[in-house]
mmCIF file of the C-alpha atoms, coordinates in Angstrom:
data_MODEL
# 
_entry.id   MODEL 
# 
loop_
_atom_site.group_PDB 
_atom_site.id 
_atom_site.type_symbol 
_atom_site.label_atom_id 
_atom_site.label_alt_id 
_atom_site.label_comp_id 
_atom_site.label_asym_id 
_atom_site.label_entity_id 
_atom_site.label_seq_id 
_atom_site.pdbx_PDB_ins_code 
_atom_site.Cartn_x 
_atom_site.Cartn_y 
_atom_site.Cartn_z 
_atom_site.occupancy 
_atom_site.B_iso_or_equiv 
_atom_site.pdbx_formal_charge 
_atom_site.auth_seq_id 
_atom_site.auth_comp_id 
_atom_site.auth_asym_id 
_atom_site.auth_atom_id 
_atom_site.pdbx_PDB_model_num 
ATOM 1  C CA . MET A 1 1  ? 5.935   56.301 9.040  1.00 0.00 ? 1  MET A CA 1 
ATOM 2  C CA . LYS A 1 2  ? 4.725   53.636 6.669  1.00 0.00 ? 2  LYS A CA 1 
ATOM 3  C CA . ASP A 1 3  ? 1.076   53.153 5.822  1.00 0.00 ? 3  ASP A CA 1 
ATOM 4  C CA . THR A 1 4  ? -0.161  50.513 8.254  1.00 0.00 ? 4  THR A CA 1 
ATOM 5  C CA . PRO A 1 5  ? -3.622  49.243 9.115  1.00 0.00 ? 5  PRO A CA 1 
ATOM 6  C CA . GLY A 1 6  ? -5.379  51.664 11.398 1.00 0.00 ? 6  GLY A CA 1 
ATOM 7  C CA . ASN A 1 7  ? -8.450  53.756 11.844 1.00 0.00 ? 7  ASN A CA 1 
ATOM 8  C CA . THR A 1 8  ? -10.215 54.167 8.500  1.00 0.00 ? 8  THR A CA 1 
ATOM 9  C CA . SER A 1 9  ? -11.019 57.779 9.398  1.00 0.00 ? 9  SER A CA 1 
ATOM 10 C CA . ASP A 1 10 ? -7.296  58.621 9.547  1.00 0.00 ? 10 ASP A CA 1 
ATOM 11 C CA . VAL A 1 11 ? -5.954  61.314 7.229  1.00 0.00 ? 11 VAL A CA 1 
ATOM 12 C CA . HIS A 1 12 ? -3.927  59.688 4.439  1.00 0.00 ? 12 HIS A CA 1 
ATOM 13 C CA . PHE A 1 13 ? -1.057  61.717 2.980  1.00 0.00 ? 13 PHE A CA 1 
ATOM 14 C CA . ILE A 1 14 ? 2.360   61.261 1.380  1.00 0.00 ? 14 ILE A CA 1 
ATOM 15 C CA . LEU A 1 15 ? 5.457   61.716 3.563  1.00 0.00 ? 15 LEU A CA 1 
ATOM 16 C CA . GLN A 1 16 ? 8.862   61.538 1.878  1.00 0.00 ? 16 GLN A CA 1 
ATOM 17 C CA . GLY A 1 17 ? 7.236   59.817 -1.096 1.00 0.00 ? 17 GLY A CA 1 
ATOM 18 C CA . GLU A 1 18 ? 5.608   57.091 1.019  1.00 0.00 ? 18 GLU A CA 1 
ATOM 19 C CA . PRO A 1 19 ? 1.972   56.667 2.132  1.00 0.00 ? 19 PRO A CA 1 
ATOM 20 C CA . ALA A 1 20 ? 1.398   57.799 5.710  1.00 0.00 ? 20 ALA A CA 1 
ATOM 21 C CA . ARG A 1 21 ? -1.508  58.530 8.023  1.00 0.00 ? 21 ARG A CA 1 
ATOM 22 C CA . LEU A 1 22 ? -2.350  60.433 11.189 1.00 0.00 ? 22 LEU A CA 1 
ATOM 23 C CA . PRO A 1 23 ? -5.582  60.878 13.131 1.00 0.00 ? 23 PRO A CA 1 
ATOM 24 C CA . PRO A 1 24 ? -8.063  63.484 11.862 1.00 0.00 ? 24 PRO A CA 1 
ATOM 25 C CA . GLY A 1 25 ? -7.302  67.005 13.067 1.00 0.00 ? 25 GLY A CA 1 
ATOM 26 C CA . SER A 1 26 ? -3.539  66.411 13.192 1.00 0.00 ? 26 SER A CA 1 
ATOM 27 C CA . SER A 1 27 ? -1.231  69.360 12.641 1.00 0.00 ? 27 SER A CA 1 
ATOM 28 C CA . LEU A 1 28 ? 2.340   69.611 11.466 1.00 0.00 ? 28 LEU A CA 1 
ATOM 29 C CA . THR A 1 29 ? 3.316   69.742 15.153 1.00 0.00 ? 29 THR A CA 1 
ATOM 30 C CA . ASP A 1 30 ? 1.765   66.290 15.589 1.00 0.00 ? 30 ASP A CA 1 
ATOM 31 C CA . LEU A 1 31 ? 3.819   65.055 12.653 1.00 0.00 ? 31 LEU A CA 1 
ATOM 32 C CA . VAL A 1 32 ? 7.006   66.555 14.136 1.00 0.00 ? 32 VAL A CA 1 
ATOM 33 C CA . ASN A 1 33 ? 6.293   64.770 17.415 1.00 0.00 ? 33 ASN A CA 1 
ATOM 34 C CA . GLN A 1 34 ? 5.467   61.482 15.686 1.00 0.00 ? 34 GLN A CA 1 
ATOM 35 C CA . GLN A 1 35 ? 8.693   61.643 13.666 1.00 0.00 ? 35 GLN A CA 1 
ATOM 36 C CA . GLN A 1 36 ? 10.727  62.638 16.784 1.00 0.00 ? 36 GLN A CA 1 
ATOM 37 C CA . LEU A 1 37 ? 12.101  65.766 15.121 1.00 0.00 ? 37 LEU A CA 1 
ATOM 38 C CA . GLN A 1 38 ? 11.973  68.017 18.195 1.00 0.00 ? 38 GLN A CA 1 
ATOM 39 C CA . GLY A 1 39 ? 15.266  69.881 18.673 1.00 0.00 ? 39 GLY A CA 1 
ATOM 40 C CA . LYS A 1 40 ? 16.573  68.965 15.210 1.00 0.00 ? 40 LYS A CA 1 
ATOM 41 C CA . ARG A 1 41 ? 17.303  71.362 12.358 1.00 0.00 ? 41 ARG A CA 1 
ATOM 42 C CA . PHE A 1 42 ? 14.771  70.794 9.586  1.00 0.00 ? 42 PHE A CA 1 
ATOM 43 C CA . ALA A 1 43 ? 12.102  72.402 7.461  1.00 0.00 ? 43 ALA A CA 1 
ATOM 44 C CA . LEU A 1 44 ? 8.748   71.021 6.404  1.00 0.00 ? 44 LEU A CA 1 
ATOM 45 C CA . GLU A 1 45 ? 7.535   71.418 2.855  1.00 0.00 ? 45 GLU A CA 1 
ATOM 46 C CA . LEU A 1 46 ? 3.776   71.086 2.461  1.00 0.00 ? 46 LEU A CA 1 
ATOM 47 C CA . ASN A 1 47 ? 2.519   70.771 -1.116 1.00 0.00 ? 47 ASN A CA 1 
ATOM 48 C CA . GLY A 1 48 ? 5.583   72.581 -2.437 1.00 0.00 ? 48 GLY A CA 1 
ATOM 49 C CA . SER A 1 49 ? 5.674   75.416 0.130  1.00 0.00 ? 49 SER A CA 1 
ATOM 50 C CA . ILE A 1 50 ? 8.016   75.695 3.114  1.00 0.00 ? 50 ILE A CA 1 
ATOM 51 C CA . ILE A 1 51 ? 5.969   76.215 6.285  1.00 0.00 ? 51 ILE A CA 1 
ATOM 52 C CA . PRO A 1 52 ? 7.524   78.369 9.051  1.00 0.00 ? 52 PRO A CA 1 
ATOM 53 C CA . HIS A 1 53 ? 8.016   76.576 12.385 1.00 0.00 ? 53 HIS A CA 1 
ATOM 54 C CA . SER A 1 54 ? 5.791   79.220 13.983 1.00 0.00 ? 54 SER A CA 1 
ATOM 55 C CA . GLU A 1 55 ? 2.872   77.934 11.868 1.00 0.00 ? 55 GLU A CA 1 
ATOM 56 C CA . PHE A 1 56 ? 3.263   74.187 12.530 1.00 0.00 ? 56 PHE A CA 1 
ATOM 57 C CA . SER A 1 57 ? 0.620   74.042 15.275 1.00 0.00 ? 57 SER A CA 1 
ATOM 58 C CA . SER A 1 58 ? -1.944  75.954 13.191 1.00 0.00 ? 58 SER A CA 1 
ATOM 59 C CA . THR A 1 59 ? -1.305  74.059 9.942  1.00 0.00 ? 59 THR A CA 1 
ATOM 60 C CA . GLY A 1 60 ? -3.470  70.981 9.595  1.00 0.00 ? 60 GLY A CA 1 
ATOM 61 C CA . ILE A 1 61 ? -2.691  67.932 7.508  1.00 0.00 ? 61 ILE A CA 1 
ATOM 62 C CA . SER A 1 62 ? -5.280  67.025 4.885  1.00 0.00 ? 62 SER A CA 1 
ATOM 63 C CA . SER A 1 63 ? -5.818  63.910 2.827  1.00 0.00 ? 63 SER A CA 1 
ATOM 64 C CA . HIS A 1 64 ? -3.567  63.761 -0.226 1.00 0.00 ? 64 HIS A CA 1 
ATOM 65 C CA . ASP A 1 65 ? -1.111  66.366 1.135  1.00 0.00 ? 65 ASP A CA 1 
ATOM 66 C CA . LEU A 1 66 ? 2.493   65.940 0.005  1.00 0.00 ? 66 LEU A CA 1 
ATOM 67 C CA . ILE A 1 67 ? 4.936   66.511 2.872  1.00 0.00 ? 67 ILE A CA 1 
ATOM 68 C CA . GLU A 1 68 ? 8.719   66.493 2.699  1.00 0.00 ? 68 GLU A CA 1 
ATOM 69 C CA . ILE A 1 69 ? 11.107  66.798 5.630  1.00 0.00 ? 69 ILE A CA 1 
ATOM 70 C CA . VAL A 1 70 ? 14.166  68.776 4.618  1.00 0.00 ? 70 VAL A CA 1 
ATOM 71 C CA . HIS A 1 71 ? 17.100  68.306 7.020  1.00 0.00 ? 71 HIS A CA 1 
ATOM 72 C CA . ALA A 1 72 ? 19.668  71.063 7.426  1.00 0.00 ? 72 ALA A CA 1 
ATOM 73 C CA . VAL A 1 73 ? 23.218  69.953 6.654  1.00 0.00 ? 73 VAL A CA 1 
ATOM 74 C CA . GLY A 1 74 ? 26.231  71.897 7.874  1.00 0.00 ? 74 GLY A CA 1 
ATOM 75 C CA . GLY A 1 75 ? 29.448  72.241 6.010  1.00 0.00 ? 75 GLY A CA 1 
ATOM 76 C CA . GLY A 1 76 ? 31.194  74.511 3.654  1.00 0.00 ? 76 GLY A CA 1 
# 
C-alpha cells in the first residue's frame, strides 16, 4: 500500500520500506486484511520482532512503526 492522500488522522508507518497508512486504531489483523494475506503463509515483523499470528488482533499499529511481511518459501 503506497502512501496516498487520505485522512490526516491516519496512522503513518513504513511497510516493506515504503510509506503506508491505515485508520487510527488499526491492528495487524487490519493490515493482513488490507494486504489480502488471509490463508497465505507469512510472518509479520514489527519493529524488528516477529509477532505471533495469535497476537495480530491485539497488536495495534502506531505511527513510525516499521513492518515487514516475510513470506514462507518452500523448497529444499
